[in-house]
GUKOL-862437 format. One line per field, with one value per residue: x negated, y negated, z of N, C-alpha, C, O, CB in turn; residue in three letters; residue number from 1. Coordinates in Angstrom, 2 decimals, always signed. Atoms other than C-alpha are relative to their C-alpha. Glycine has a CB too. Layout:
// residues N
n_X	X; ...
n_Y	Y; ...
n_Z	Z; ...
ca_X	X; ...
ca_Y	Y; ...
ca_Z	Z; ...
c_X	X; ...
c_Y	Y; ...
c_Z	Z; ...
o_X	X; ...
o_Y	Y; ...
o_Z	Z; ...
cb_X	X; ...
cb_Y	Y; ...
cb_Z	Z; ...
code	ALA; ...
pos	NUM; ...
***
This chain:
// residues 110
n_X	+0.65; +1.16; +1.09; +0.20; +0.76; -0.66; +0.82; -0.58; -1.44; -0.91; -0.90; -1.23; -0.90; -1.35; +0.15; -1.10; +0.03; +0.84; +1.40; +0.16; +0.83; +0.86; +1.17; +0.24; +1.41; +0.54; +0.95; +0.54; +0.04; +1.23; +0.06; +0.25; +1.33; -0.10; +0.32; -1.22; -0.44; -0.46; -1.42; -0.31; -1.39; -0.48; -0.67; -0.39; +0.81; -0.77; +0.84; +0.96; +1.26; +0.65; +0.88; +1.22; -0.27; -0.44; -1.34; -0.83; -1.14; -1.09; -0.49; -1.19; -1.07; -0.76; +0.83; +0.22; -1.35; -0.11; +0.91; -0.68; -1.29; -0.96; -0.25; -0.20; +1.15; +0.62; +1.40; +0.57; +1.34; +0.12; +1.25; -0.42; +1.11; +1.35; +0.88; +1.26; +1.06; -0.45; +1.00; -0.11; +1.32; +0.46; +0.53; +1.30; +0.88; +0.38; +0.85; +1.34; +0.56; +0.43; +1.18; +1.09; +0.39; +0.52; +1.35; +0.81; -0.09; -0.92; -1.36; -0.95; -0.98; -1.18
n_Y	-1.01; +0.44; -0.95; -0.02; -1.12; -0.53; +0.16; -0.68; -0.35; +0.71; -0.94; +0.60; -1.02; +0.45; +0.59; -0.32; -1.38; -0.16; -0.22; -1.31; -0.91; +0.66; +0.73; +1.44; +0.20; +1.36; +0.20; +1.33; +0.43; +0.19; +0.77; -0.74; -0.66; -1.01; +0.58; +0.33; +1.41; +0.43; -0.32; -1.40; -0.49; -1.32; -0.59; -1.45; -0.83; -0.83; -0.88; -0.76; +0.75; -0.12; +1.12; +0.26; -0.09; +1.17; -0.37; +0.98; +0.25; +0.78; +0.84; +0.60; -0.88; -0.74; -1.04; -0.96; -0.75; -0.85; -1.16; -0.79; -0.32; +0.42; +1.42; +0.68; -0.12; +1.23; -0.18; +0.97; -0.43; -1.49; -0.37; -0.74; -0.59; -0.02; +0.60; -0.72; +0.94; +1.27; +0.51; +1.41; +0.38; +1.30; -0.20; -0.53; +1.08; +0.96; -0.73; -0.11; +1.30; +0.31; -0.80; +0.50; +1.28; -0.26; -0.49; +1.13; +1.07; +1.08; -0.10; -0.55; +0.97; -0.68
n_Z	-0.81; -0.85; -0.25; -1.42; -0.56; -1.19; -1.13; -1.13; +0.15; -0.98; -0.61; -0.40; -0.54; +0.33; +1.31; +0.98; +0.47; +1.21; -0.45; -0.56; +0.70; +0.95; -0.63; +0.20; -0.04; -0.05; +1.14; +0.20; +1.39; +0.65; +1.27; +1.24; -0.10; -1.09; -1.27; -0.79; +0.07; -1.33; -0.18; -0.14; +0.19; -0.49; +1.23; -0.02; +0.90; +0.89; +0.79; -0.82; -0.16; -1.30; -0.49; +0.74; +1.36; +0.66; +0.48; +0.65; -0.85; +0.58; -1.10; +0.52; -0.58; +0.95; +0.50; -1.10; -0.13; +1.15; -0.24; -0.95; +0.57; -1.02; +0.20; -1.30; -0.88; -0.48; +0.20; +0.92; +0.45; +0.09; +0.63; +1.17; +0.77; -0.61; +1.04; +0.23; +0.36; +0.57; +0.90; +0.34; +0.60; -0.46; -1.33; +0.16; +0.55; -1.10; -0.85; +0.68; +0.05; -1.35; -0.28; +0.78; -0.60; -1.33; +0.23; +0.41; -0.95; +0.41; -0.55; +0.90; +0.51; +0.45
ca_X	+5.04; +2.44; -0.91; -1.42; -3.44; -1.74; -3.08; -0.70; +2.84; +5.83; +7.88; +11.50; +13.77; +16.86; +17.39; +19.86; +20.79; +18.88; +15.64; +16.32; +13.62; +11.68; +8.22; +7.86; +4.33; +2.42; +0.50; -1.90; -1.51; -4.35; -5.43; -6.15; -9.74; -8.64; -9.51; -7.02; -5.06; -4.07; -0.47; +1.26; +4.50; +6.46; +7.60; +9.53; +7.46; +9.02; +6.02; +3.97; +1.31; -1.21; -3.42; -6.21; -4.56; -4.16; -0.46; +2.04; +4.82; +8.12; +9.15; +12.55; +15.69; +17.72; +14.88; +14.20; +17.94; +17.75; +14.77; +16.78; +19.93; +21.91; +23.46; +24.12; +20.66; +19.17; +15.72; +13.56; +10.08; +9.34; +6.06; +6.46; +2.87; -0.59; -3.27; -6.21; -8.07; -7.63; -9.49; -10.05; -12.91; -12.97; -13.66; -16.58; -17.96; -17.82; -19.42; -22.23; -22.80; -22.96; -25.46; -27.60; -27.61; -28.32; -31.43; -32.73; -31.80; -29.23; -25.79; -22.94; -20.73; -17.13
ca_Y	-2.79; -3.29; -1.60; -0.44; +1.88; +4.08; +3.19; +5.04; +6.16; +4.63; +6.80; +5.93; +8.00; +5.87; +5.02; +5.04; +8.56; +7.96; +7.99; +11.37; +13.82; +11.26; +9.69; +5.96; +4.90; +1.74; +0.47; -2.48; -4.50; -4.54; -6.87; -5.80; -4.85; -2.73; -5.16; -5.67; -8.94; -9.08; -8.15; -4.90; -2.95; -0.25; +2.01; +5.24; +7.99; +9.64; +11.67; +13.05; +10.34; +10.57; +8.25; +6.64; +7.23; +4.34; +4.21; +2.42; +0.81; -0.26; -3.20; -3.96; -2.67; -1.74; +0.28; +2.01; +2.96; +4.37; +6.58; +7.78; +8.15; +6.30; +2.94; +2.12; +3.02; +0.21; +0.64; -2.00; -0.42; +3.11; +4.78; +6.18; +7.14; +8.05; +6.11; +8.05; +5.05; +1.36; +0.23; -3.47; -4.39; -8.00; -6.80; -4.71; -7.67; -9.95; -7.29; -6.75; -10.51; -10.90; -8.04; -9.51; -12.95; -11.57; -9.81; -13.11; -15.23; -17.34; -18.11; -16.24; -18.33; -17.33
ca_Z	-6.11; -3.41; -3.05; +0.52; +2.78; +5.38; +8.77; +11.11; +11.76; +13.56; +15.90; +16.47; +18.77; +18.11; +14.48; +11.55; +10.33; +7.00; +9.00; +10.51; +9.48; +7.51; +8.30; +8.80; +8.04; +8.84; +5.77; +5.46; +2.29; -0.11; -2.85; -6.39; -5.46; -2.49; +0.30; +3.18; +2.93; +6.59; +6.05; +6.80; +6.09; +7.74; +4.87; +4.63; +3.12; +0.11; -1.04; +1.92; +2.25; +5.06; +7.09; +5.13; +1.78; -0.69; -1.74; -3.94; -1.89; -3.42; -1.33; -2.70; -1.02; -4.08; -5.54; -2.20; -1.98; -5.49; -4.58; -1.57; -3.72; -1.01; -1.87; +1.81; +3.18; +5.34; +3.79; +2.15; +1.79; +0.60; -0.37; -3.85; -4.98; -3.81; -5.73; -7.16; -8.57; -9.49; -12.56; -12.83; -15.26; -13.99; -10.41; -11.52; -13.48; -10.44; -8.26; -10.79; -11.10; -7.30; -6.97; -9.69; -8.18; -4.73; -6.14; -7.47; -4.48; -6.27; -4.84; -6.39; -8.65; -9.39
c_X	-1.19; -1.02; -0.20; -0.85; +0.69; -0.94; +0.54; +1.46; +0.80; +0.96; +1.21; +0.93; +1.45; -0.11; +1.29; -0.11; -0.93; -1.44; -0.26; -0.82; -0.98; -1.15; +0.16; -1.48; -0.37; -1.09; -0.52; +0.06; -1.40; +0.04; -0.37; -1.35; -0.09; -0.37; +1.26; +0.26; +0.35; +1.45; +0.23; +1.45; +0.23; +0.82; +0.39; -0.85; +0.88; -0.85; -1.00; -1.37; -0.60; -0.92; -1.28; +0.22; +0.39; +1.37; +0.57; +1.27; +1.02; +0.59; +1.17; +1.18; +0.76; -0.79; -0.21; +1.29; +0.16; -0.86; +0.67; +1.37; +1.13; +0.17; +0.16; -1.24; -0.64; -1.49; -0.50; -1.28; -0.12; -1.30; +0.38; -1.16; -1.30; -0.97; -1.34; -1.12; +0.67; -1.12; +0.25; -1.37; -0.47; -0.57; -1.44; -0.99; -0.43; -0.98; -1.43; -0.72; -0.54; -1.27; -1.22; -0.55; -0.61; -1.51; -0.96; +0.14; +0.85; +1.39; +0.88; +1.00; +1.18; +0.48
c_Y	-0.60; +1.17; -0.02; +1.20; +0.38; -0.05; +0.75; +0.34; -0.78; +1.09; -0.72; +1.12; -0.40; -0.75; +0.35; +1.45; +0.23; +0.26; +1.41; +0.95; -0.59; -0.74; -1.48; -0.23; -1.52; -0.11; -1.46; -0.34; -0.14; -0.89; +0.87; +0.82; +1.01; -0.49; -0.40; -1.53; -0.54; +0.28; +1.49; +0.21; +1.20; +0.56; +1.42; +0.77; +0.93; +1.11; +0.79; -0.62; +0.25; -1.19; -0.08; +0.04; -1.42; +0.35; -1.13; -0.12; -0.77; -0.76; -0.86; +0.89; +0.82; +1.20; +1.10; +0.83; +0.92; +1.27; +0.95; +0.52; -0.28; -1.53; -0.82; +0.10; -1.30; +0.09; -1.02; +0.50; +1.50; +0.27; +0.98; +0.62; -0.07; -0.39; +0.72; -1.02; -1.29; -0.43; -1.42; -0.47; -1.37; +0.07; +0.53; -1.03; -0.93; +0.72; +0.12; -1.35; -0.39; +0.81; -0.52; -1.26; +0.15; +0.44; -1.16; -1.22; -1.16; +0.21; +0.55; -1.01; +0.85; -0.57
c_Z	+0.72; +0.17; +1.51; +0.45; +1.28; +1.16; +1.24; -0.24; +1.05; +0.41; +0.51; +0.51; -0.27; -1.29; -0.83; -0.46; -1.30; +0.36; +0.55; -0.90; -1.02; +0.75; -0.34; +0.18; +0.07; -1.10; +0.00; -1.47; -0.52; -1.18; -1.15; +0.04; +1.21; +1.35; +0.77; -0.06; +1.34; +0.32; +0.15; -0.30; +0.76; -1.14; +0.25; -0.98; -0.79; -0.67; +0.84; +0.09; +1.42; +0.34; -0.81; -1.50; -0.56; -0.76; -0.77; +0.85; -0.80; +1.10; -0.50; +0.36; -1.02; -0.61; +0.98; +0.12; -1.21; +0.15; +0.97; -0.48; +1.04; -0.09; +1.27; +0.87; +0.36; -0.15; -1.01; -0.68; -0.02; -0.82; -1.12; -0.79; +0.84; -1.16; -0.04; -0.21; -0.53; -0.91; -0.42; -0.53; +0.60; +1.40; -0.10; -0.52; +1.09; +0.94; -0.58; +0.02; +1.39; +0.37; -0.68; +0.59; +1.37; -0.11; -0.26; +0.92; -0.38; +0.64; -1.09; -0.45; -0.56; -1.26
o_X	-1.84; -0.68; -0.25; -1.11; +0.92; -2.04; -0.19; +1.98; +0.26; +1.51; +1.07; +1.25; +2.30; -0.85; +2.14; -1.23; -1.47; -2.19; -1.40; -0.51; -1.62; -0.95; +0.51; -2.05; +0.31; -2.02; +0.26; -0.21; -2.29; +1.07; -0.58; -1.52; -1.12; -0.49; +2.21; -0.66; +0.47; +1.88; -0.66; +2.22; -0.68; +1.80; -0.34; -1.12; +1.62; -0.33; -1.73; -2.38; +0.12; -1.21; -1.97; -0.67; +1.06; +1.46; +0.09; +1.90; +0.70; +1.10; +1.10; +1.23; +0.89; -0.25; -0.14; +1.22; +0.75; -0.45; +0.61; +1.96; +2.04; -0.69; +0.00; -1.23; -0.95; -2.18; +0.13; -1.47; +0.24; -1.60; +1.02; -0.91; -1.50; -0.92; -2.04; -2.22; +1.77; -2.25; +1.20; -2.26; -1.66; -1.43; -2.35; -2.16; -1.60; -1.99; -2.43; -1.92; -1.62; -2.20; -2.30; -1.76; -1.47; -2.36; -2.13; -0.38; +0.76; +1.80; +0.67; +1.58; +0.99; +1.49
o_Y	-1.52; +2.34; -1.10; +2.11; -0.47; +0.49; +0.94; +0.20; -1.31; +1.80; -1.70; +2.04; +0.47; -1.72; +1.15; +1.95; +1.32; +0.85; +1.88; +1.13; +0.13; -1.20; -1.86; +0.15; -2.36; +0.69; -2.40; +0.51; -0.53; -0.97; +2.07; +1.85; +1.63; +0.31; -0.90; -2.35; -1.76; +0.20; +2.30; -0.75; +1.99; -0.07; +2.18; +0.28; +1.73; +1.91; +1.60; +0.08; +0.55; -2.05; +0.91; -0.36; -2.20; +1.35; -2.26; +0.88; -1.85; -0.18; -2.08; +2.04; +2.03; +2.30; +2.27; +2.06; +1.99; +2.38; +2.16; +1.37; +0.52; -2.29; -2.04; -0.48; -2.09; +0.02; -1.21; +0.30; +2.17; -0.39; +2.00; +1.32; -0.95; +0.18; +0.81; -0.90; -1.25; -0.60; -1.74; -0.75; -1.53; -0.76; +0.04; -1.05; -1.29; +0.12; -0.07; -1.39; -0.95; +0.25; -0.53; -1.43; -0.64; +0.06; -1.11; -2.29; -2.21; +1.34; +0.30; -1.71; +1.90; -0.11
o_Z	+0.24; +0.33; +2.10; -0.34; +2.13; +1.10; +2.21; -1.34; +2.02; -0.43; +1.24; -0.25; -0.41; -1.40; -0.43; -0.54; -1.49; -0.42; +0.60; -2.08; -1.78; +1.87; -1.45; +1.21; -0.51; -1.15; +0.09; -2.32; +0.23; -1.85; -0.96; -0.62; +1.46; +2.28; +0.18; +0.01; +1.48; +1.47; -0.13; -0.34; +1.01; -1.55; +0.89; -2.08; -0.23; -1.44; +0.27; +0.10; +2.37; -0.49; -1.06; -2.24; +0.12; -1.47; -0.71; +1.19; -1.29; +2.06; -0.55; -0.08; -0.85; -0.73; +0.62; +0.23; -1.06; -0.20; +0.78; +0.18; +1.23; +0.35; +1.25; +1.96; -0.54; +0.87; -2.06; -1.88; +0.96; -1.81; -0.87; -1.78; +1.68; -2.25; +0.97; +0.35; -1.09; -0.45; -1.14; +0.27; +0.87; +1.73; +0.57; -0.14; +1.17; +1.31; +0.12; +0.29; +1.52; +0.95; -0.11; +0.77; +1.74; +0.69; +0.14; +0.61; +0.25; +0.90; -2.28; +0.38; -1.18; -1.81
cb_X	-0.43; +0.52; -1.34; +1.33; -1.53; +0.49; -0.14; -0.15; +0.24; +0.79; -0.68; +0.64; -0.24; +0.64; -1.32; -0.06; +1.48; +0.10; -0.36; +1.35; +0.84; +0.84; -1.43; +0.84; -0.62; -0.60; +0.71; -1.43; +0.71; -0.50; -0.99; -0.02; -1.12; -0.85; -0.90; -0.17; +1.17; -0.23; +0.80; -0.35; +0.33; +0.86; -0.94; +1.52; -1.03; +0.64; -0.73; -0.14; +0.24; -0.80; -0.36; -1.06; +1.09; -1.14; +0.93; +0.31; -0.40; +1.05; -1.14; -0.10; +1.00; +0.46; -1.29; -0.36; +1.28; -0.41; -1.39; +0.16; +0.02; -0.46; +1.20; +1.20; -1.00; +0.38; -0.31; -0.28; -1.09; +1.34; -1.03; +0.79; -0.18; -0.37; -0.22; +0.12; -0.98; +0.33; -0.10; +0.46; +0.11; +1.13; +0.91; +0.05; +0.73; +1.28; +0.60; +0.16; +1.03; +1.14; +0.21; +0.42; +1.18; +0.87; -0.02; +0.37; -1.28; +0.13; +0.53; +0.67; -0.66; +1.07
cb_Y	+1.18; -0.48; -0.37; +0.00; -0.35; +1.45; -1.44; -0.84; +1.58; -1.33; +0.76; -0.80; +0.21; -0.89; +0.54; -0.95; +0.44; -1.24; -1.01; +0.58; +0.93; -0.99; +0.55; -0.89; +0.64; -0.33; +0.34; -0.10; -1.29; +1.23; -1.16; -1.00; -1.09; +1.15; -1.20; +0.47; -0.15; -1.42; -0.51; +0.52; +0.27; -0.11; -0.06; +0.20; +0.80; -0.87; -0.82; +1.36; -1.54; +1.27; +0.19; +1.00; +1.05; -0.52; +0.38; +0.42; -0.76; +0.88; -0.89; -0.21; -0.83; -0.93; -0.54; -0.74; -1.02; -0.78; -0.45; -0.78; +1.49; +0.43; -0.15; +0.58; +0.87; -0.28; +1.43; -1.28; -0.60; +0.69; +0.63; -0.89; -0.74; +1.49; -1.53; +0.98; +0.63; -1.09; +0.87; -0.86; -0.10; -1.00; +0.99; +1.16; -0.81; -0.51; +1.36; +0.48; -1.01; +0.30; +1.40; -0.23; -0.90; +1.12; +0.99; -0.39; -0.47; -0.05; -1.40; +1.15; -0.98; -0.04
cb_Z	-0.86; +1.45; -0.79; +0.69; +0.26; -0.22; +0.29; +1.24; +0.17; -0.64; +1.12; -1.17; +1.52; +1.14; -0.71; -1.26; -0.30; -0.90; +1.08; +0.26; -0.65; -0.87; -0.53; +0.99; -1.23; +1.44; -1.41; +0.52; -0.17; -0.37; +0.09; -1.20; +0.16; -0.30; -0.20; +1.51; -0.91; +0.16; -1.18; +1.39; -1.42; +1.36; -1.25; -0.35; +0.78; -1.05; -1.03; -0.53; -0.23; +0.03; +1.52; +0.38; -0.23; -0.98; +1.15; -1.51; +1.27; -0.71; +0.57; -1.52; +0.75; -1.07; -0.41; +1.39; +0.09; -1.25; +0.58; +1.23; -0.47; +1.44; -0.80; +0.75; -0.62; +1.44; -0.45; +0.74; +0.89; -0.71; +1.03; -0.88; -1.38; +0.65; +0.26; -1.23; -1.09; +1.11; -1.18; +1.26; -1.61; -0.04; +0.80; -0.89; -1.12; +0.82; +0.24; -1.50; -0.51; +1.00; -0.39; -1.42; +0.08; +0.72; -1.18; -1.39; +0.28; -1.57; +0.52; +0.61; -1.15; +1.02
code	UNK; UNK; UNK; UNK; UNK; UNK; UNK; UNK; UNK; UNK; UNK; UNK; UNK; UNK; UNK; UNK; UNK; UNK; UNK; UNK; UNK; UNK; UNK; UNK; UNK; UNK; UNK; UNK; UNK; UNK; UNK; UNK; UNK; UNK; UNK; UNK; UNK; UNK; UNK; UNK; UNK; UNK; UNK; UNK; UNK; UNK; UNK; UNK; UNK; UNK; UNK; UNK; UNK; UNK; UNK; UNK; UNK; UNK; UNK; UNK; UNK; UNK; UNK; UNK; UNK; UNK; UNK; UNK; UNK; UNK; UNK; UNK; UNK; UNK; UNK; UNK; UNK; UNK; UNK; UNK; UNK; UNK; UNK; UNK; UNK; UNK; UNK; UNK; UNK; UNK; UNK; UNK; UNK; UNK; UNK; UNK; UNK; UNK; UNK; UNK; UNK; UNK; UNK; UNK; UNK; UNK; UNK; UNK; UNK; UNK
pos	1; 2; 3; 4; 5; 6; 7; 8; 9; 10; 11; 12; 13; 14; 15; 16; 17; 18; 19; 20; 21; 22; 23; 24; 25; 26; 27; 28; 29; 30; 31; 32; 33; 34; 35; 36; 37; 38; 39; 40; 41; 42; 43; 44; 45; 46; 47; 48; 49; 50; 51; 52; 53; 54; 55; 56; 57; 58; 59; 60; 61; 62; 63; 64; 65; 66; 67; 68; 69; 70; 71; 72; 73; 74; 75; 76; 77; 78; 79; 80; 81; 82; 83; 84; 85; 86; 87; 88; 89; 90; 91; 92; 93; 94; 95; 96; 97; 98; 99; 100; 101; 102; 103; 104; 105; 106; 107; 108; 109; 110
***
């Protein structure tokens, strides 16, 4: 699964029938701490996600087809969850260390 943030939608007037009536969303990829990585995905929305929301994206065709219950669906990426929070103790530790070092004028060490 991929962590992403919905940045917009994709409109398609000519498409495969499986897309009919479903939203296609543009999502930027995020790293574990929630920062953009520079990549993006176009994913079918299975849950009603909206712009600005952090989401879980299943980026594997067979799994996406299982969610859609259609073995022949030409879909690779599908949004399957809205993220409320990501808890990574090591990220908080690094942020705390950087803040402390910045207060005392020392360079941050990783």
